[in-house]
N, C-alpha and C positions, 0 to 999 in steps of 0.2 A: 226780402219778400219776393215771390216769384212774379214774373210777367204773366198776366192772365190770358195769354194767347194760347188757349186750350187746343189740343189736337183733337180733331174729329176722327172717330173710329167707326168702322163698319159695325152695324148692330147685330150681324150674324157671326162674323169672324172677328179678327183683331187687327186687320190691316188699316193703317191710318191714311188720312187724306194727304199726308206729306209724300206718299209714294208717287212718283211721276206717272201721269196718265190715269190715275185712279179717279173713278167717278162713282156717284151714289144715286140710287133711285129715291122716290119720295118717302120710302120707309127706312132710308139710311143703309140699305144693303149695297155692298160694293159690286163693281162689275166682275171681279173675279169669282165671287159667289154666284152671281147670276149666270156666268158662263159655265160654271160647274153644273148648275141646275139644267142648263141647256143640253149637257151631255146625255142626260137621261132620255132625250128625244132622238138622239143620234142612233141610226141603224149601224151598229158597229160591225155586224156581219157584212153589210154592204161596203163599209169602209175597208174591211179586210179584202174583199174581192177587188176593190179599187186598187189596193196595194199590190195584189197579185198581178193585175193588169199592168201597173207601172213597172214592176220588177221584170215581167216577161218582155217588156220592150227593151230592157238592157241585158237580159240574160245571155250569157255566152255559151257556145258549145265547143270552143277550141281550148278550153282549160284556162283562159286568161281571166283576170279579175272582172267580176260583174259590177262591183260598186266599191266605194270607199266608206268606211265607218270611222269618223274621227273619234278617238278614244282618249280617256284619261286613266282607265283602269277602275273607275268608280262603278257604282251599282248600276247607273243608267246605261253607260256605254257597254258594260258587260251584258246587259239585257238586250241592247241593240244588236250586239254580235250574236247572241243566242237566237234572236228573232230572225236575223238574216240566214243563219245556218239552218234553222227550221224551215225556212222558205226555199232551201236548196240553192242559195246563192253562194258565190265564191268571193267573199269580201277581202279587201286589203285594209287592215287597220292602220291608221296614221295617228301617231302620238306626237303632239307638239309639246315638248318637255316643259314642265312648269317651272316656276321661279326657283323654288327650293323643295325638291321632292322629299317626301317622307319615306321612312322604311316600309311602313305598312302599305303605302301607295305603290311602291316598287313591287312588293309581293303580290298585291292585287292585279297589277299590270301583267306580271308573269303568269298568274293564275288564269287571267283572261286569254293570254296567248296559248295556254295549254288546252283551251277548248278546241284548238285545231285551226288556227289562223296564222297568216303571215302578218308581221308587224314592221312598219317603218317608223323609226324614231328620228325626229329632227330636233337637235339641241342647239340653241343659239349661243353665241360668244358670251360666256358668263361675266367677263369683265365689263363689257358694254351693257349687258342686261342689268347688272347691279347698279350701274350709273343711271340707266333709264328708270329703274325702280325708285331711286332716290329723287330724281327730277320730277317724276310724275306724282310721287307722294307729296312732295313739297308744293307743287303747282296746281294739281287738281284733286289732291286728297285721295289718291288711289295707287297703292303700291303694286297693284296687279294689272296696270294698264298694258304693259308690254305682253304679259301673258294673254290678256284678252284679245289683243291684236293677233298674236301668233296662233291662238286656237282657231281663229276664223280664216287666216290667210294660208297657213302651211298646208292643211288638207286640200285646199282649193288649188294651190300651186302644184301639189303632187298630182292631183286629178288632171291638170293641164299637161304636165310633163310626161305622165305615164299613160295618158289617153284613156282615162277611166272616168267617163262623164257623170255618173250618178253618185251623189253623196247622201248618205243617210244620217241626218242629224237627230237630236233627241226631241225634247218638248219645245213647243212654242211658248216662250216665257210670258208673252202677253195673254195667252189663253190660260196658262196655269196660275199666274200671279196677278193678272189684271193689266189692261192697257187700252189703247184706242180701239173702238169697235171694229174699224175696218181691218185692224191687224190681228184680232183674236182668232179669226177663222182662216187666216192665211196658212198655207202649208209649204210655201216656198221660202228658202233662205238664200238670198242673193246679196249683191253688193249694196243695193238700196236698203235692205233690211239691216245690214251691218252698220251702215252709216247712221241709221235712225234709231236702232234699238240695241246695237252691239255693246253698249256700255263704254264707249270710247270718250265720252264727255267732251266732244269737240276738240280733243287733243289729237294731233296728227303727227305722222312720222317727221315731217320737216321741223316740228317744234323741238326735237331733240338733236337733230343733225347739227354738227358744229359746236356742240356743247360738251364739255368734259372729255374732249377727244373723240366723240362719237362721229363716225363717218357714214357716208352713203353705203359703203360695203357692209357695214354692221347691220344695215336695215334691209338687206336683200330679202330675208325670210319674212319680213314684216310688210312687204309690199303685196297688195292684192293684184292678181293678174289683170292685164288690160282687158277692155271690152272685146277687142279683136281676138285676143288669145282665148277668151271664154267662148266666143262665138265659134271659132274654128274647132275647139275641142268639144263644143256642145254641152258644156257643164250645166248640170241641174242639181240643186241641193233641195232636199225635202225634209220637213219635220215629221219624224215617225209618230210623234204625238197626235198628229192629225188622223192617223189611221188606226191607232189603238187608244183605249181609255187610260191615259197616263196616270201612274200612281207610284211615286217614289218609294213609299214604304213597301208596297207589293214587289217592286223591283228589287229592293234590298233582301227580302225573303227569298225570292227566286235566285238571285245571284249567290246568296249564301248557300243555297242548295247545290250550287256548282263550284263551291270552294272559296267564295268571296269572304274576306276577313273583315270583321267590324272592330271598331275601337272598343276596348273593354267597358268604357263608361261614356256618358254623353260628352260630346265635344264642348270645349269652353265656349260660352256664349250661345249655346244651343240647347235643345231638349232631346236630341237624338244622337245616335252614334254611328250612323250609316252613310254620311256624306261629308264632303269637304275634308277628306282624310289624306288626299294625295299631295296637297301643297301646304307647306308650313307657313306660307304668308297669309293663309286664309283668315287667321285670327285678326291680323291688322286690317285686312280688307273689310271684314265684317264689322269691325269696331268703327271704322270710318263711315260705313253706311249708317250705323246707329247715331253717331254724333251729327251727321248731316241731316238725316231724315227722321230721327227719333224712333227707329225700330230696327231690329236686327234679325239674326238667323232664328232665334227662338220664336219670334213673332211669325215668321214665315212657316216654320214647322207646325206651330200650334194651329195656325189658320188652315193649313192643308188638312190636318187631322179633324178639325172641327167640321169642315165641309163634308167630310166623308163619314161623319157620325162616330168617329173613334174617340173623340174627346169633347167634353162639354165646354162651352164658352167660359163658364165660371172657372173650371179647373185649368183651362188653357191660360186664362188671365193670371191665375196664381203662379203658374209655372213661368210665364213670361216675366213677371215681376222679379222672380228669383234668379233668372238666368240671362235675360236679354242685356246686351251692351256692357258686359263686364270688361274692365280694363285688361288689355291683352298681355299680361305679364308672361303667361305661358300659352302654348298651343300645341297639343299633342306631345311630341317629343322634343320641342325646342323652347327657347326662351326669347323674350323681347330683346334682351341684351345681345344674343347671338345673331339675330336678324339685323339689328342696327349696326353691329360690327361688319356684317357682310356688305352693307350698302354705305359704310363709312359715314354714319350719322350718329351724332351724340344724343343722349337722352334729352338734353335741354332743347335741341333742335326738334326732336320728335314731339315734345310737349308743346312747343311753340306752334308746330304744324297742326297738332290736335286742336289747340285753341283757335287757330286761324279758320279751321273748317267746321267748328262746332256752331250749330244754330242756337244762339243763346235764347231765342224766343221759346225753345222747347225744354230748357233745363233750368233748375234753380240757380239763381245768382244772388250775390250779397248786395248790400246797399249801394255799393260802387259799381254794380253791373258786372262784377267778376264772377266767373263760374265757381260754383261750390263743389268741391270733391271730398269724399270721405277718406279715411286713412288708407283705403285700398286704391285711391285715385278714381273711384267710380263717381259718375255724375248721377243726379237724381232727376228724372223727368217730371215736368209739371203735372202731367196726368197720363195714366196708362189706359184710361177708358173715358167714355163720354162724361162720366161723373166719377170723380175719385175723391171721395170725402175723407178717406183715411189719410191721404197725403196732405190735404189741406189742414186737417186737424193737427198733423205732426208739424207742419210749417207754423201754424198759429202758436204751437207750444215751443217753437224754436228748437226742435229736436234734431236739427241737422247741423253738421260741423263742417268747417272749411279747413282744408289742409293745403299748405303751400309746398311748392316743389322747387 
């Protein structure tokens, strides 16, 4: 029988209280929904003029780069590049290569370059990277730790080295998905933001140095510039999402009009086909989010669309139940076996790691407190909504099965 530790959900969208930094008002509406409602009060034309003022402070007349746009080749970074070109800027795109690039991701990155921009790609040592991925997966339940560090350090390092002080980042995640009030209206991405919200989970570079042969020189690109270097270079990073009404789906449509390629069907564990296509580790990364917090990419997508009136909460819930948190046997063009081979990890080690990081309070367990998995190795959440009568009825009838591995 399940633990009755029911997850609380937003009454407007589907975001649960297990998300870090999530709060709710007296009606049970989450802060992400309330922040989206606040956008209706924003004078976006004034924000656009504010953006122009900022860009004019950094605009060059000597032909050198005006700004850096950190890119992945995804829909959002493609639109960031389009926006800067529309504003008459001369951006340098910086790509911190992902853990395991997909073919469609490579094509989209090349398509973005064909918009007419210079691109710097920094790829770190793959041998050391695979070792980092295994260590971080086993110790903090995140195969993408090294990638998340590199995404935020490499563009800033290039900014310092090439003396291009302005960085144009994408959305503020705390504004888009919910977070502390003081962070939701922030438009600056700096070292402090990275340490607090960058998803590094308290794991730092020194935690991997000296392990599995990883040395300090392997970590060069993962080191954030010093305060003195940042001061001398005058580096400033801003969230473009502060200046424009951010909408990932609209970005996907715009990017597609410029040649961006979407996956033919919805990505595994999601309800959309327009993001997380560049990195084949994304399936494992999203799965661990699900087993830790009880929600995944499908919940994120559904909630974003519910807030914008493109999907009812009822239909969003139905889709989430069908798609969220599926075991990552495959993702896009790869398999779990292939990824585990890359990082020298056995399936048994992977399953032990999954169980280690699974919050058992959120999922069905047997009479011994062991997690119950179906024949596809999928877990069953205790509740998908504030009231989930159908699940409780199924549990009462013992219509769930346990599968050993």
